[in-house]
C-alpha positions as a Python dict, from the first residue, in 0.01 Angstrom:
ca = {
    (1, 'M'): (0, 0, 0),
    (2, 'L'): (80, -361, 66),
    (3, 'N'): (-177, -610, -61),
    (4, 'L'): (-228, -904, 176),
    (5, 'T'): (-427, -1224, 158),
    (6, 'E'): (-577, -1384, 470),
    (7, 'L'): (-253, -1572, 538),
    (8, 'G'): (-54, -1248, 505),
    (9, 'V'): (-282, -1077, 756),
    (10, 'E'): (-231, -1366, 1001),
    (11, 'V'): (148, -1327, 967),
    (12, 'F'): (115, -951, 1024),
    (13, 'I'): (-94, -1004, 1339),
    (14, 'K'): (169, -1240, 1486),
    (15, 'K'): (469, -1021, 1400),
    (16, 'S'): (318, -685, 1497),
    (17, 'Q'): (245, -759, 1863),
    (18, 'A'): (427, -499, 2077),
    (19, 'A'): (369, -297, 2392),
    (20, 'S'): (218, -1, 2208),
    (21, 'L'): (70, -183, 1906),
    (22, 'S'): (-187, -457, 1887),
    (23, 'S'): (-370, -604, 1589),
    (24, 'F'): (-664, -841, 1578),
    (25, 'W'): (-965, -953, 1372),
    (26, 'D'): (-1311, -796, 1397),
    (27, 'N'): (-1519, -1019, 1171),
    (28, 'Y'): (-1340, -979, 835),
    (29, 'D'): (-1180, -645, 923),
    (30, 'L'): (-824, -607, 1048),
    (31, 'I'): (-802, -372, 1346),
    (32, 'I'): (-466, -211, 1424),
    (33, 'W'): (-465, -43, 1765),
    (34, 'Q'): (-189, 192, 1880),
    (35, 'K'): (-156, 321, 2234),
    (36, 'D'): (-232, 694, 2239),
    (37, 'S'): (-379, 891, 2528),
    (38, 'S'): (-555, 1128, 2285),
    (39, 'G'): (-772, 833, 2179),
    (40, 'Y'): (-1004, 925, 2468),
    (41, 'S'): (-1149, 1214, 2268),
    (42, 'D'): (-1075, 1092, 1915),
    (43, 'K'): (-1336, 952, 1676),
    (44, 'K'): (-1113, 647, 1619),
    (45, 'G'): (-1048, 606, 1992),
    (46, 'M'): (-1074, 261, 2150),
    (47, 'F'): (-1024, 142, 2509),
    (48, 'L'): (-818, -178, 2512),
    (49, 'K'): (-601, -344, 2780),
    (50, 'N'): (-696, -71, 3031),
    (51, 'L'): (-544, 193, 2800),
    (52, 'W'): (-674, 441, 2546),
    (53, 'G'): (-552, 423, 2189),
    (54, 'K'): (-646, 485, 1828),
    (55, 'A'): (-773, 204, 1610),
    (56, 'E'): (-737, 180, 1234),
    (57, 'R'): (-985, -49, 1056),
    (58, 'I'): (-875, -215, 732),
    (59, 'S'): (-1158, -383, 545),
    (60, 'V'): (-1131, -661, 292),
    (61, 'S'): (-1186, -573, -74),
    (62, 'D'): (-1416, -754, -316),
    (63, 'Q'): (-1116, -958, -435),
    (64, 'G'): (-1034, -1082, -82),
    (65, 'I'): (-737, -849, -35),
    (66, 'W'): (-653, -625, 262),
    (67, 'K'): (-461, -310, 165),
    (68, 'L'): (-214, -242, 444),
    (69, 'P'): (-64, 112, 458),
    (70, 'K'): (312, 140, 398),
    (71, 'K'): (383, 251, 755),
    (72, 'Y'): (318, -108, 873),
    (73, 'V'): (552, -278, 623),
    (74, 'R'): (838, -271, 879),
    (75, 'Y'): (668, -550, 1075),
    (76, 'F'): (740, -797, 793),
    (77, 'K'): (1120, -762, 818),
}
């Protein structure tokens, strides 16, 4: 896990924009959306940009930290 502050999340959102990946705020939650046609029937499915995908919601902790999974660390390089 990568622990991020609000500024770190903003940097992640800017660096992670790609054709198949999109990230954005939903109140204080970070939403990471990945294009995936199976999102149509998935519990985490979300329709965005006229495409189906799966969304991962990362909520802020009591200390004001978002715990980003390791698979997204590559966007900071």
